[in-house]
PAZAPA-4460 file (N, C-alpha, C; in steps of 0.05 Angstrom, whole numbers, plus 32768, in hexadecimal, padded with zeros to 4 digits):
% residues 338
    n_x    n_y    n_z   ca_x   ca_y   ca_z    c_x    c_y    c_z   seq   type   mol
   75EF   823B   864D   75D4   8246   864A   75CA   8242   862D     1      X     A
   75D8   8235   861C   75CF   8231   8601   75B9   821D   8600     2      X     A
   75A5   8221   85EE   7590   820F   85EA   7598   81F9   85D7     3      X     A
   7590   81E0   85DC   759A   81CA   85CD   7590   81CA   85B0     4      X     A
   7579   81D8   85AA   756D   81D8   8590   757F   81E6   857B     5      X     A
   7590   81F8   8585   75A2   8207   8572   75BA   8211   8582     6      X     A
   75CC   81FF   8588   75E1   8205   859B   75F5   821A   8593     7      X     A
   75F7   8221   857A   760C   8234   8572   7609   824F   857D     8      X     A
   75F1   825A   857E   75EC   8274   858A   75F5   828B   8578     9      X     A
   75EF   82A3   8581   75F6   82BC   8573   7609   82CC   8584    10      X     A
   761F   82D5   8579   7632   82E6   8587   7632   8301   857A    11      X     A
   762E   8316   858B   762F   8332   8582   7649   833E   858C    12      X     A
   7657   834B   857A   766F   835A   8583   7665   8376   858A    13      X     A
   7666   837C   85A4   765D   8396   85AD   7673   83AB   85AA    14      X     A
   766B   83C4   85AF   767E   83DA   85AC   767B   83ED   85C4    15      X     A
   7692   83F5   85CF   7692   8408   85E5   76A2   8420   85DC    16      X     A
   7695   8438   85E0   76A3   8451   85D8   76A2   8464   85F0    17      X     A
   76B9   846E   85F7   76BB   8481   860D   76AE   8477   8627    18      X     A
   76B1   845D   862C   76A6   8451   8644   7689   844C   8643    19      X     A
   767C   844E   862C   7660   8449   862A   7659   8435   8614    20      X     A
   7644   8426   8618   763B   8413   8603   7631   8424   85EB    21      X     A
   763B   841E   85D4   7631   842B   85BC   7615   8421   85B6    22      X     A
   7604   8433   85AC   75E8   842B   85A8   75E5   8415   8594    23      X     A
   75F8   8412   8581   75F8   83FC   856E   75FA   83E1   857C    24      X     A
   7607   83E0   8593   7609   83C7   85A2   75ED   83BF   85AD    25      X     A
   75DE   83D3   85B8   75C3   83CD   85C1   75B1   83C4   85AA    26      X     A
   75B4   83D3   8594   75A4   83CD   857C   75A8   83B1   8572    27      X     A
   75C2   83A9   856F   75C8   838F   8564   75C3   8378   8577    28      X     A
   75C6   837D   8591   75BF   8369   85A5   75A1   8363   85A4    29      X     A
   7591   8378   85A2   7574   8375   85A1   756C   8366   8588    30      X     A
   7578   836C   8571   7572   835E   8558   757B   8341   855A    31      X     A
   7592   833C   8566   759B   8320   856A   7588   8310   857B    32      X     A
   757B   831D   858E   7567   8310   859F   7550   8305   858E    33      X     A
   7547   8316   857B   7531   830E   8569   7539   82F6   8558    34      X     A
   7551   82F8   854D   755B   82E1   853C   755F   82C8   854D    35      X     A
   7569   82CB   8565   756E   82B4   8576   7553   82A7   857E    36      X     A
   753F   82B6   8582   7525   82AB   8589   751A   829A   8572    37      X     A
   7520   82A3   8559   7517   8293   8542   7527   8279   8540    38      X     A
   753F   8279   854B   7550   8261   8549   754F   8250   8563    39      X     A
   7543   825B   8578   7543   824C   8592   755F   824A   859E    40      X     A
   756D   8260   859D   7589   8260   85A7   758F   8278   85B8    41      X     A
   75A8   827D   85BF   75B0   8291   85D2   75C0   82A8   85C5    42      X     A
   75C0   82BF   85D2   75CF   82D6   85C8   75E5   82DC   85DC    43      X     A
   75FE   82DF   85D2   7614   82E8   85E3   761F   8302   85D7    44      X     A
   7626   8315   85E7   7632   832E   85DE   764E   8330   85EA    45      X     A
   7661   8336   85D8   767D   8339   85E0   7684   8356   85E2    46      X     A
   768F   835E   85F9   7697   837A   85FE   76B5   837B   8603    47      X     A
   76C3   838C   85F4   76E0   8390   85F8   76E4   83AC   8601    48      X     A
   76EE   83B1   8619   76F1   83CC   8623   7706   83CD   8639    49      X     A
   770D   83E5   8642   7723   83E8   8654   771B   83F3   8670    50      X     A
   7704   8401   8671   76FD   840F   868A   76EA   8400   869C    51      X     A
   76DF   840E   86AF   76CD   8402   86C3   76B1   840F   86C1    52      X     A
   76AD   8422   86AF   7694   8430   86AE   767E   8421   86A0    53      X     A
   7685   840D   868F   7671   83FF   867F   7661   83EC   8691    54      X     A
   7647   83EB   868C   7635   83D9   869A   762C   83C3   8687    55      X     A
   7639   83AC   8686   7632   8397   8673   7616   838C   8677    56      X     A
   760C   838D   8690   75F2   8381   8695   75DC   838F   8686    57      X     A
   75E1   83A8   867D   75CD   83B6   866D   75C5   83A6   8655    58      X     A
   75D7   8397   8649   75D1   8388   8631   75BE   8370   8635    59      X     A
   75BD   8367   864D   75AA   8351   8653   758D   835A   864F    60      X     A
   7588   8373   8657   756D   837D   8653   7565   8381   8636    61      X     A
   7579   8382   8624   7574   8385   8607   7575   836B   85F8    62      X     A
   7579   8355   8606   7577   833B   85F9   758F   8328   85FC    63      X     A
   75A5   8331   8608   75BB   831F   860B   75B6   830A   8621    64      X     A
   75BD   82F1   861C   75BC   82DD   8631   75D6   82DD   8641    65      X     A
   75EC   82E4   8634   7605   82E6   8641   7615   82FD   8636    66      X     A
   7625   830A   8646   7637   8320   863E   7653   8317   8645    67      X     A
   7664   8315   8631   7680   830E   8636   7691   8327   8635    68      X     A
   769E   832C   864B   76AE   8345   864E   76CC   833F   864E    69      X     A
   76DA   834D   863D   76F7   834E   863E   76FF   836A   8646    70      X     A
   7707   836D   865F   770D   8387   866A   772B   8389   866F    71      X     A
   7738   839A   8660   7755   839B   8662   775F   83B7   865A    72      X     A
   7771   83C2   8669   777B   83DE   8663   7787   83E0   8648    73      X     A
   7790   83C9   863D   779C   83CA   8622   7788   83CD   860C    74      X     A
   776E   83CD   8613   7759   83D1   8600   774F   83EE   85FF    75      X     A
   775E   8400   860C   7756   841C   860E   7756   842A   85F3    76      X     A
   7768   8421   85E1   7769   842C   85C6   7764   8415   85B2    77      X     A
   7756   841B   859D   774E   8406   858A   7767   83FB   857C    78      X     A
   7768   83E1   857B   777D   83D3   856C   7770   83BC   855D    79      X     A
   776E   83BE   8543   7760   83AA   8533   776C   838E   8537    80      X     A
   7786   838C   8538   7793   8372   853A   778C   8364   8554    81      X     A
   778C   8373   856A   7786   8368   8584   7768   8360   8586    82      X     A
   7757   8372   857E   773A   836C   8581   7732   8356   856E    83      X     A
   773E   8354   8557   7737   833E   8545   7740   8323   8551    84      X     A
   7757   8323   855E   7761   830A   856A   774F   8302   8581    85      X     A
   7746   8315   8591   7734   830E   85A7   7719   8303   859D    86      X     A
   770E   8310   8589   76F4   8307   857F   76F7   82EB   8573    87      X     A
   770D   82E6   8565   7712   82CC   8559   7713   82B7   856F    88      X     A
   7721   82BD   8585   7724   82AA   859B   7709   82A4   85A8    89      X     A
   76F9   82B8   85AC   76DE   82B4   85B8   76CD   82A3   85A6    90      X     A
   76CE   82A8   858C   76BE   8299   8579   76C6   827B   857A    91      X     A
   76E0   8277   857B   76EA   825B   857C   76E2   824D   8596    92      X     A
   76E0   825D   85AB   76D9   8251   85C6   76BC   824A   85C8    93      X     A
   76AA   825C   85BE   768D   8257   85C3   767F   824D   85AA    94      X     A
   768B   824F   8593   767F   8243   857B   7664   824E   8573    95      X     A
   7661   8268   8570   7647   8273   8567   7641   826C   854A    96      X     A
   7627   826A   8544   761F   8265   8528   761E   827F   8518    97      X     A
   7619   8295   8527   7617   82AF   851A   7627   82C3   852A    98      X     A
   7636   82D5   851C   7645   82EA   8529   763D   8305   851C    99      X     A
   7635   8318   852C   762C   8332   8522   763C   8348   852E   100      X     A
   7640   835E   851F   764D   8375   852A   7642   838E   851C   101      X     A
   7643   83A5   8529   763B   83BE   851C   764E   83C5   8506   102      X     A
   7644   83D1   84F0   7655   83D9   84DA   7660   83F5   84E0   103      X     A
   766E   83F7   84F7   767C   840F   84FE   7699   840C   84F5   104      X     A
   76A9   8420   84FA   76C5   841F   84F2   76D3   8407   84FD   105      X     A
   76CE   8401   8517   76DC   83EA   8523   76D0   83D0   8519   106      X     A
   76B5   83CF   8517   76A9   83B6   850E   76B1   83AF   84F2   107      X     A
   76B3   83C3   84E1   76BC   83BF   84C5   76D9   83B6   84C4   108      X     A
   76E9   83BD   84D8   7705   83B5   84D8   7709   8399   84E3   109      X     A
   76FB   8393   84F8   76FF   8379   8506   76F3   8362   84F7   110      X     A
   76DA   8364   84EE   76CB   834D   84E4   76D7   8341   84CB   111      X     A
   76E1   8351   84B7   76ED   8344   84A0   7706   8334   84A7   112      X     A
   7716   833E   84BA   772E   8330   84C2   7727   8315   84D0   113      X     A
   7713   8316   84E1   770B   82FD   84EF   76FE   82E9   84DB   114      X     A
   76EE   82F3   84C8   76E2   82E1   84B4   76F8   82D3   84A4   115      X     A
   770D   82E1   849E   7723   82D5   8490   7731   82C0   84A1   116      X     A
   7734   82C5   84BB   7740   82B1   84CD   7730   8298   84CE   117      X     A
   7715   829C   84CE   7703   8285   84D1   76FC   8278   84B6   118      X     A
   7705   8284   84A0   76FF   827A   8485   76E1   8277   8481   119      X     A
   76D3   828C   8488   76B6   828D   8484   76AF   82A7   8476   120      X     A
   7695   82AA   846F   768C   82C2   8461   7685   82D8   8473   121      X     A
   7683   82F0   8468   767B   8308   8477   766A   8319   8464   122      X     A
   7652   8321   846E   7642   8334   845F   7643   834F   846D   123      X     A
   764D   8363   845F   7652   837D   846C   763B   8390   8467   124      X     A
   7637   83A3   847A   7624   83B9   8477   7607   83AF   8473   125      X     A
   75FF   839C   8482   75E3   8392   847F   75CF   83A6   8488   126      X     A
   75B8   83A6   847A   75A1   83B6   8483   7589   83A5   848A   127      X     A
   758D   838B   848A   7578   8379   8492   7583   835E   849A   128      X     A
   7578   8352   84AF   7580   8337   84B8   7567   8327   84BE   129      X     A
   7566   830E   84B5   754F   82FD   84BB   7559   82E0   84BB   130      X     A
   7547   82CE   84C4   754D   82B2   84C4   753B   82A3   84B0   131      X     A
   7547   8293   849F   7538   8283   848C   7529   826E   849C   132      X     A
   750E   826D   849B   74FF   825A   84AC   7504   823D   84A5   133      X     A
   750D   8237   848D   7512   821B   8484   752E   8212   848A   134      X     A
   7542   8222   8482   755E   821A   8485   756A   8223   849F   135      X     A
   755D   8237   84AC   7568   8243   84C5   7582   8252   84BF   136      X     A
   7587   8259   84A6   759F   8269   849F   7599   8286   84A3   137      X     A
   75AE   8296   84A8   75AB   82B3   84AB   75A8   82C0   8490   138      X     A
   7593   82CF   848C   758F   82DE   8473   7599   82FA   8478   139      X     A
   75AD   8302   8468   75BB   831B   846C   75B6   832D   8454   140      X     A
   75A8   8343   8459   75A0   8355   8443   75B0   836E   8444   141      X     A
   75BA   8376   842C   75CB   838E   842A   75C7   839A   840E   142      X     A
   75CD   83B5   840C   75CC   83C1   83F1   75E3   83B6   83E0   143      X     A
   75DF   83B3   83C6   75F3   83A9   83B4   75F2   83B9   839A   144      X     A
   7607   83B6   838A   760A   83C4   8370   7605   83E2   8374   145      X     A
   7615   83EE   8386   7613   840A   838B   75FA   8413   8398   146      X     A
   75EC   8400   83A5   75D3   8407   83B3   75BB   8405   83A1   147      X     A
   75BE   83FB   8389   75A7   83FA   8376   7595   83E2   837B   148      X     A
   759F   83CE   8389   758E   83B7   8390   7594   83AE   83AC   149      X     A
   7581   839F   83B8   7585   8393   83D2   758A   8376   83CF   150      X     A
   75A1   836C   83D8   75A8   8350   83D5   75A5   8342   83F0   151      X     A
   759A   832A   83F0   7598   8319   8408   75AD   8302   8405   152      X     A
   75BF   8301   8418   75D6   82EF   8417   75D4   82DB   842E   153      X     A
   75DC   82C3   8429   75DD   82AF   843E   75F8   82A0   843C   154      X     A
   75FF   8293   8452   7618   8283   8454   7610   8266   845A   155      X     A
   760B   8257   8445   75FF   823C   8449   7612   8227   8454   156      X     A
   762D   822A   8450   763F   8215   8457   7652   821C   846E   157      X     A
   765D   8233   846E   7672   823A   8481   7666   8246   849A   158      X     A
   7673   8242   84B1   766B   824E   84CA   7682   825A   84D9   159      X     A
   767D   826F   84E8   7663   827C   84EC   765A   828D   84D5   160      X     A
   7640   8294   84D5   7636   82A7   84C2   763C   82C3   84CE   161      X     A
   7648   82D4   84BF   7652   82EE   84CA   7646   8305   84BA   162      X     A
   763F   831A   84C8   7634   8332   84BB   763A   834B   84CC   163      X     A
   763E   8361   84BF   763E   837B   84CC   7624   8389   84C4   164      X     A
   761A   8399   84D6   7600   83A6   84D2   7602   83C4   84D5   165      X     A
   75F7   83D3   84C3   75F8   83F0   84C4   75EA   83FA   84DD   166      X     A
   75F7   840B   84EC   75EA   8417   8504   75D0   8424   84FD   167      X     A
   75BD   8423   8510   75A2   842F   850D   7591   8420   84F8   168      X     A
   7598   8407   84F2   7588   83F8   84E0   756F   83EE   84EE   169      X     A
   7572   83E6   8507   755C   83DA   8516   7555   83EC   852E   170      X     A
   753B   83EC   8535   7533   83FC   854C   753D   83EE   8566   171      X     A
   7542   83FF   857A   754B   83F4   8594   7532   83F3   85A6   172      X     A
   752B   83DB   85AF   7513   83D8   85C0   7519   83E2   85DD   173      X     A
   7504   83E4   85EC   7507   83EA   8608   7515   83D3   8616   174      X     A
   7526   83DA   862A   7533   83C5   8639   751F   83B5   864A   175      X     A
   7524   839B   864C   7513   838A   865D   7521   8385   8677   176      X     A
   7518   8392   868D   7526   8390   86A6   7524   8374   86B3   177      X     A
   7511   8363   86A9   750D   8349   86B5   751D   8333   86A7   178      X     A
   752B   8339   8691   753A   8325   8684   7552   831C   8696   179      X     A
   7559   8303   8693   756F   82F8   86A3   7586   82EF   8691   180      X     A
   759E   82F3   869A   75B5   82EA   868B   75CD   82EC   869E   181      X     A
   75E5   82E9   8692   75FC   82EB   86A4   7613   82F9   8695   182      X     A
   7625   8304   86A5   763C   8312   869B   7655   8303   86A4   183      X     A
   7667   82FE   8691   7680   82F1   8698   7698   8301   8690   184      X     A
   76AD   8300   869F   76C6   830E   8699   76DA   82F9   868E   185      X     A
   76E5   8300   8676   76F8   82EE   8669   7714   82FA   866C   186      X     A
   7726   82EC   8679   7742   82F5   867C   7753   82E6   8667   187      X     A
   7761   82F5   8657   7770   82EA   8641   778E   82EC   8646   188      X     A
   779E   82D9   863B   77BB   82DB   863F   77C7   82F3   8630   189      X     A
   77DF   82FA   8637   77EB   8312   862C   77EF   8311   860E   190      X     A
   77F3   82F9   8603   77F9   82F8   85E6   77E0   8301   85D6   191      X     A
   77C9   8300   85E2   77B1   8309   85D3   77B1   8327   85CE   192      X     A
   77C2   8335   85DD   77C3   8353   85DA   77DC   835C   85CB   193      X     A
   77EB   8349   85C1   7803   8350   85B1   77FA   835B   8596   194      X     A
   7809   8370   858D   7801   837C   8573   7819   8388   8566   195      X     A
   7818   8389   854C   782D   8396   853C   7829   83B4   853C   196      X     A
   7812   83BD   8547   780C   83DA   8548   780E   83E3   8565   197      X     A
   781A   83FA   8569   781C   8406   8584   780B   841F   8584   198      X     A
   77F2   841E   858E   77E1   8436   858F   77EE   844B   85A1   199      X     A
   77F0   8463   8597   77FD   8479   85A7   77E8   848C   85B4   200      X     A
   77D1   848E   85A8   77BD   84A0   85B4   77A6   84A3   85A1   201      X     A
   7793   84B3   85A9   777B   84B8   8599   7777   84D6   8595   202      X     A
   7774   84DE   857C   776F   84FA   8576   7756   84FC   8565   203      X     A
   7745   8510   856C   772D   8515   855D   7734   8525   8544   204      X     A
   772A   851D   852D   7730   852B   8514   771F   8544   8511   205      X     A
   772C   8559   8509   771E   8572   8504   7710   857F   851B   206      X     A
   7716   8576   8533   7709   8581   854B   76EC   857A   854E   207      X     A
   76E1   8568   853E   76C5   8561   853F   76C3   8543   8545   208      X     A
   76BA   853D   855D   76B9   8521   8566   769E   8515   8563   209      X     A
   768C   8522   8554   7671   8518   8550   7671   8503   853A   210      X     A
   7668   84EB   8540   7666   84D6   852B   764B   84D9   851D   211      X     A
   764B   84DE   8504   7632   84E3   84F6   7621   84CA   84F5   212      X     A
   762D   84B3   84F8   761C   849A   84F9   760A   8499   8511   213      X     A
   7610   84AA   8526   7600   84AA   853E   75E9   84BF   853D   214      X     A
   75E8   84CE   8528   75D4   84E4   8527   75BA   84DC   851A   215      X     A
   75A4   84E8   8524   758A   84E3   8518   7586   84F4   84FF   216      X     A
   7594   850A   84FD   7592   851C   84E6   75AE   8522   84DC   217      X     A
   75B1   8520   84C1   75CB   8526   84B5   75C6   8539   849E   218      X     A
   75D6   854E   849D   75D5   8562   8487   75EF   855F   8478   219      X     A
   75ED   8554   8460   7606   854F   8450   7608   8562   8439   220      X     A
   7621   856A   8434   7626   857C   841D   7638   856F   8409   221      X     A
   7634   8577   83F0   7644   856D   83DA   7653   8582   83CB   222      X     A
   7659   857C   83B2   7668   858E   83A1   765A   85A8   839C   223      X     A
   763F   85A7   839D   762F   85BF   8399   7632   85D4   83AF   224      X     A
   763E   85CD   83C6   7642   85E0   83DB   7658   85F4   83D3   225      X     A
   7669   85EC   83C1   767D   85FD   83B3   7697   8602   83C2   226      X     A
   7695   8607   83DD   76AE   860C   83EB   76AB   8606   8409   227      X     A
   76C2   8604   8416   76C3   85FC   8432   76B2   860F   8444   228      X     A
   76B4   8629   843F   76A7   863C   8450   7688   8639   844F   229      X     A
   767E   862F   8439   7661   862C   8436   7655   8615   8447   230      X     A
   7667   8604   8451   765D   85EE   8463   7653   85FA   847D   231      X     A
   765A   8613   8484   7650   861F   849C   7631   8621   849B   232      X     A
   7626   8624   8483   7609   8625   847F   75FD   860A   8486   233      X     A
   760A   85F4   847E   7600   85D9   8484   7602   85D3   84A2   234      X     A
   7618   85DD   84AE   761B   85D8   84CB   7605   85E6   84DB   235      X     A
   75FE   85FE   84D1   75E9   860D   84DF   75CF   85FF   84DD   236      X     A
   75C8   85F4   84C6   75B0   85E5   84C3   75B0   85CB   84D4   237      X     A
   75C7   85BE   84D4   75CA   85A6   84E4   75C7   85AB   8502   238      X     A
   75D2   85C1   850C   75D0   85C8   8528   75B3   85CD   8530   239      X     A
   75A4   85DB   851E   7588   85E0   8524   7577   85C7   8526   240      X     A
   7580   85B2   8518   7572   8598   8517   757F   8584   852A   241      X     A
   7593   858D   853A   75A1   857B   854D   75AD   8564   853D   242      X     A
   75B9   856A   8526   75C4   8556   8515   75E2   8559   8511   243      X     A
   75EC   8549   84FE   7608   854A   84F8   760C   8551   84DA   244      X     A
   7624   8557   84D3   762B   855F   84B7   7639   8548   84A9   245      X     A
   762F   8541   8492   763C   852D   8481   7646   853A   8468   246      X     A
   7651   852A   8456   765D   8534   843D   765F   851F   8429   247      X     A
   7660   8527   8410   7666   8514   83FA   7684   8511   83F7   248      X     A
   768C   84FE   83E7   76A9   84FB   83E3   76B6   8513   83D6   249      X     A
   76A7   8520   83C4   76B1   8537   83B6   76B8   854D   83CA   250      X     A
   76A7   8551   83DE   76AC   8566   83F2   76C4   855F   8403   251      X     A
   76C7   8546   8409   76DE   853D   8419   76F8   853F   8409   252      X     A
   76F7   8536   83F0   770E   8538   83DF   7718   8555   83DB   253      X     A
   7705   8568   83DC   770C   8584   83DA   7715   8590   83F4   254      X     A
   7715   857F   8409   771D   8587   8424   770B   859D   8430   255      X     A
   76F2   859C   8429   76DF   85AE   8436   76D6   85A4   8451   256      X     A
   76D6   858A   8455   76D0   857D   846F   76E2   8565   8473   257      X     A
   76E6   855D   848C   76F7   8545   8491   76EB   852B   8486   258      X     A
   76FC   8518   8482   76F3   84FE   8478   76DE   84F0   848A   259      X     A
   76E0   84F6   84A4   76CE   84E9   84B7   76B1   84F0   84B2   260      X     A
   76AB   8504   84A1   7690   850C   849B   7686   8500   8480   261      X     A
   7698   84F1   8473   7690   84E7   8458   767C   84D1   845A   262      X     A
   7667   84D3   8449   7652   84BF   8447   7654   84B1   842C   263      X     A
   7653   8497   842D   7654   8488   8413   7664   846E   8417   264      X     A
   7667   8460   8400   7674   8446   8401   7691   8449   840C   265      X     A
   769F   845F   8405   76BA   8462   840F   76BB   8473   8428   266      X     A
   76A4   847A   8433   76A3   8488   844C   7692   8479   8461   267      X     A
   767E   8487   846D   766D   847A   8481   7652   8474   8475   268      X     A
   7647   845E   847E   762C   8457   8477   761A   8461   848E   269      X     A
   7606   8471   8487   75F5   847D   849C   75D8   8476   8497   270      X     A
   75C8   8476   84AC   75AC   8471   84AA   759D   8483   84BE   271      X     A
   759E   849D   84BB   7591   84AF   84CD   7573   84AF   84C8   272      X     A
   7564   84BC   84DA   7547   84C0   84D5   7543   84D3   84BE   273      X     A
   7553   84E8   84BC   7551   84FC   84A7   756C   8501   849B   274      X     A
   756E   8501   8480   7587   8507   8472   7583   851D   845E   275      X     A
   7591   8533   8461   7591   8549   844E   75A9   8546   843B   276      X     A
   75A3   8544   8421   75B9   8543   840D   75B9   855E   83FF   277      X     A
   75CC   856F   8406   75CD   858A   83FC   75E4   858D   83E8   278      X     A
   75DC   8593   83CF   75F0   8597   83BA   75FF   857D   83B4   279      X     A
   75F1   8567   83B7   75FC   854C   83B2   75EE   8540   839A   280      X     A
   75FC   8538   8386   75EF   852E   836E   75E3   8512   8372   281      X     A
   75F1   8502   8382   75E6   84E7   8388   75F3   84D1   8378   282      X     A
   760D   84CE   8379   761A   84B7   836C   7612   849E   837A   283      X     A
   7616   8487   836D   760E   846E   8379   761E   8469   8392   284      X     A
   7637   8472   8393   7647   846E   83AB   763C   847D   83C3   285      X     A
   7633   8495   83BE   7627   84A5   83D4   760C   8499   83DC   286      X     A
   75FC   8492   83C9   75E1   8487   83CF   75E3   846E   83E0   287      X     A
   75F7   845D   83DB   75FB   8445   83EA   7601   844A   8407   288      X     A
   760A   8462   840E   7611   8469   8429   75FA   8476   8439   289      X     A
   75E4   847D   842B   75D0   848D   843A   75B3   8486   8432   290      X     A
   75AE   8475   841F   7593   8473   8415   7580   8463   8427   291      X     A
   758B   8458   843D   7579   844B   8450   7570   845E   8466   292      X     A
   7576   8478   8462   756C   848C   8475   754D   848C   8476   293      X     A
   7542   8493   848D   7525   8493   848F   7518   84A6   847D   294      X     A
   7523   84BE   847A   7517   84D3   8469   752F   84E2   845B   295      X     A
   752D   84E5   8441   7542   84F2   8431   7538   850B   8425   296      X     A
   7546   8521   842A   753F   853B   841F   7556   8544   840D   297      X     A
   7550   8547   83F3   7565   854F   83E0   7562   856C   83D7   298      X     A
   7578   857B   83D7   7578   8596   83CE   758D   8599   83B8   299      X     A
   7584   859E   83A0   7597   859F   8389   758A   85AF   8372   300      X     A
   7599   85BE   8365   758E   85CF   834F   758C   85C0   8335   301      X     A
   7597   85A8   8333   7595   8597   831B   757D   8584   831E   302      X     A
   7568   8588   830F   7550   8577   8311   7555   855A   8309   303      X     A
   756B   8555   82FB   7571   853A   82F2   7585   852C   8305   304      X     A
   758C   8538   831B   759F   852C   832E   7594   8512   8339   305      X     A
   75A5   84FD   8339   759C   84E2   8342   7592   84E2   835F   306      X     A
   759A   84F5   836F   7592   84F6   838B   7574   84F8   838D   307      X     A
   7566   8505   837A   7549   8508   837B   753B   84ED   8378   308      X     A
   7548   84D9   836D   753B   84BF   8369   7536   84B0   8384   309      X     A
   7546   84B7   8398   7543   84A9   83B2   7538   84BC   83C7   310      X     A
   7534   84D6   83C0   752B   84E9   83D3   750D   84E7   83D9   311      X     A
   7506   84EB   83F2   74EA   84ED   83FA   74DF   8509   83F4   312      X     A
   74F1   851D   83F8   74EA   8538   83F1   7501   8544   83E0   313      X     A
   74FA   854F   83C9   750E   855B   83B8   750A   8578   83B5   314      X     A
   751E   8588   83BB   751C   85A5   83B8   752F   85AD   83A1   315      X     A
   7525   85B3   838A   7535   85BA   8373   7539   85D8   8372   316      X     A
   7551   85E1   8378   7557   85FD   8378   7573   8602   8383   317      X     A
   7579   861B   8387   7594   8624   8391   7595   861F   83AF   318      X     A
   75A8   860F   83B7   75AB   8608   83D3   75B0   8621   83E4   319      X     A
   75BE   8635   83D8   75C4   864E   83E7   75AB   8660   83EB   320      X     A
   7596   8658   83DE   757C   8666   83E3   756B   8654   83F6   321      X     A
   756B   863A   83F1   7559   8628   83FF   7562   8623   841C   322      X     A
   757C   861E   8420   7586   8618   843B   7582   862F   844E   323      X     A
   7589   8648   8447   7584   865F   8459   7567   8662   8460   324      X     A
   7555   865C   844D   7539   865E   8453   7530   8648   8467   325      X     A
   753B   8630   8464   7536   861B   8478   7540   8623   8493   326      X     A
   7557   862F   8494   7563   8637   84AE   7551   864C   84BB   327      X     A
   7548   8660   84AB   7536   8675   84B6   751C   8669   84C0   328      X     A
   7511   8656   84B1   74F8   8649   84BA   74FC   863A   84D4   329      X     A
   7512   862C   84D7   7517   861D   84EF   751C   862F   8507   330      X     A
   752A   8645   8502   752F   8659   8517   7514   8664   8521   331      X     A
   7503   8669   850E   74E9   8674   8515   74D9   8661   8526   332      X     A
   74DA   8647   851F   74CB   8633   852F   74D6   8630   854B   333      X     A
   74F1   8634   854D   74FE   8630   8567   74FF   864A   8576   334      X     A
   74F6   8660   856A   74F6   867A   8578   7512   8685   857B   335      X     A
   7524   867F   8568   753F   8689   856A   7541   86A3   855A   336      X     A
   754C   86B7   8567   754E   86D1   855B   7566   86D2   8548   337      X     A
   7563   86DF   8531   7579   86E2   851E   7589   86FB   8526   338      X     A
***
């Protein structure tokens, strides 16, 4: 089904969680469709999963021309070595010109390994993708130098061009029920599933299985929150906003919250619609993990805190005065009795 004008095509590495397509897969497939239309080529999405609940045909409505499924019980638990090997094999088989994946934990693990196998480049944590109209090369935009500038990177010589993209970077369009495509099942030999790692099981850290990268609202706390017990205040605000709780590295290092909540270069990169930075000074490492949020609200008693430079709304004052007042106001709007 590839068009002769640009036979390489675009391959998207999809992600399945708990038997469901992760929304980043829909997002990236739809963006790949836009890029492919500029190139006159096709979009393929690769799904690696173990169960029978996933409906791969869903991706056709979002822009995929073909969906390649590897369905095997040995994929029930994530294994970077196995999934990297499978992606490498599929790339070698179909020869895509561009390979994209979400910048999730698994995407960040698999893509660098495969790029090394292919001896090509990889641009991580992109916040923009486009096609150069003259060279037809992929333009990959990402924050650089601690988030202080936006760099546009290209891979002029090596192929495929590879990039991971921050979840929630692009809007997900409505599904087109009239689009046509096909789904294929790929059966692989046993050696593709061999690994030096033996996954034993999956445990949720800290009893909280909410991935903050999936939330529209994130309330993050930093060193200014002072102690673990005070994060209860942030959780209350987050719950009223149907959001999740994030944290700076300082809060995680002090063991006030689990590492899974850390936002920043050494934690998770998030792009919610609204981001509350509570008691967070705003180091460049933290800013690089959240400054692409749609709206940033900073609460800090230091008027010189760097976080105010990127905030859309800055509340300079004691967080232990401001946050309770926000909670009371939200309760009043929702009609919740204290």
